[in-house]
N, C-alpha and C positions, 0 to 999 in steps of 0.2 A: 353878090353879097356873101355867098358861102366861102369864097376865097378870102374875103375880108376877115371873117371870123376865124378861119383856119390860121391866119397870120396874127390876128389880134389877141387870141387867147394865149399863145406862147409868149407874146410880147408883154402881156399883162402879168403873167406868172413871173417872168424875168424882172419886170419893174417892181413887183411886190418884194423881191429879194433886197431891193435897195432901201426899204423901210427898216430902220434900225430897231424898232420896238420888238422886244422879245428875244433879242440876241445877247443879252447880258446873262451869260451862263456861269458867271463867277458866283460861287456860294459865299455868303458872308461867313466869317469865322464862327464856329460853335463856341458859345460862351459858357453855358451851364445847362446840364440836363437834370431832370428830376431824379430823386433817389429811387431808382427802380426797385420794386419789391423782390424781383427775381431776374436772373439773366435771361430766362426764357421769355419773359414779358418784353424785355428790351429787344430780343431777337425777332419776335413776332411784330412788334411795333416798327422795327427797322424795315422789315419785309413789306408790311402792309400800309404803313403810315408815313414813313420818313421822307419819301420823295416829295410830298406836298406839305408836310408839317414839321420840317426841320431845315437846318442849313446844310444838310448832307444830301441834297438832291442829286440823283444820278440822271443827268440830262441825256436822253436818247438822241440818236442822229437826227431824227425828224424834228426835233425841237430847234433845229437850225434852219429849217425851211419854212418860209412864209407861205400861207397864212397859219399853218399849224403852230409855228413858233409863237405867234401872237397869242393864241388860245392857251398854249402850254405855260408860257411865262405868266400870263394873267392869272391862270388857275393856281399856280404855285404861290404867287404873291398873295392871293386871297387866302389860301390855305395857311400860309405862314402867319398872316395877320390874325387869323382866328385861333390858331394853336400852333406853337412852335416849340418842339421838344429841345431845341438847341439854345433857346433863350429863356431858360427857367428863372433867370434873374430879373425878369419883368413880369408884370401881371399877365396871366393867360386867361382870357375871357371865357373860353369854352372848354377848359380842361375838365371840369366836373361832368360835362356832357359827353366826353369821348367814349366812355364805355357804353352809354345808352345809344349813341350813334352806330357803334359796331353791332350792338344787340339788335337794333331795328333793321340792320342791313343797309343803312344809309351810307356807311363807310366800310371799306373803301368804295369810292364811286364806281358804278358799273362801267362808265366810259374809261376809267383808269384800268380796271381789271381786263377790259378788252385788249388793251395794248400791253399790259403787264400781267400775264397769267401767273407768274411766280408769286404775286401778291395775293392770289386767291387762297383763302385759308380753309382748311377742313373744318367740319363742325366742332371737333375736339379742340383744334387750334383757336377757333373763334371764342369758344368758352374759356379757354386758358387766357387769351388776350383780354377778354371782358373782365374776368376776375382779377387779372394782374393790373389792368388800368384802374379798377376800383380800389385796389389795395394801394397803388402808387399815387393816384390822383385824388382819391376820395369819390364819394357818390356825386 
């Protein structure tokens, strides 16, 4: 039985690579961004928010390997539906809550920060981003 599992697990991992879900890494074109209050707000948002909340996602290598690709693709699609800084020409349901989510520590997600330490903001950067998001997007 042990030999079966030693062969079945790699076969399952290889078979998962054949499932196309999560492999579409083409970013849709960016259409319109908000009128950022300051270049620093844009830079901080780009660093901490844009991979999930824009059409400028930087897809890491592991986003091409199932089952991680499935989770990553789904997560980005969900993030873009909630708030997309690249599609400001359509209603943004959660734009007014963006600053509050950063202030509460809910964004960026801890799971994202684990894989993207460059997105971790200092306390001063977080405060600057919160103020900038409020000035740009409203309360």
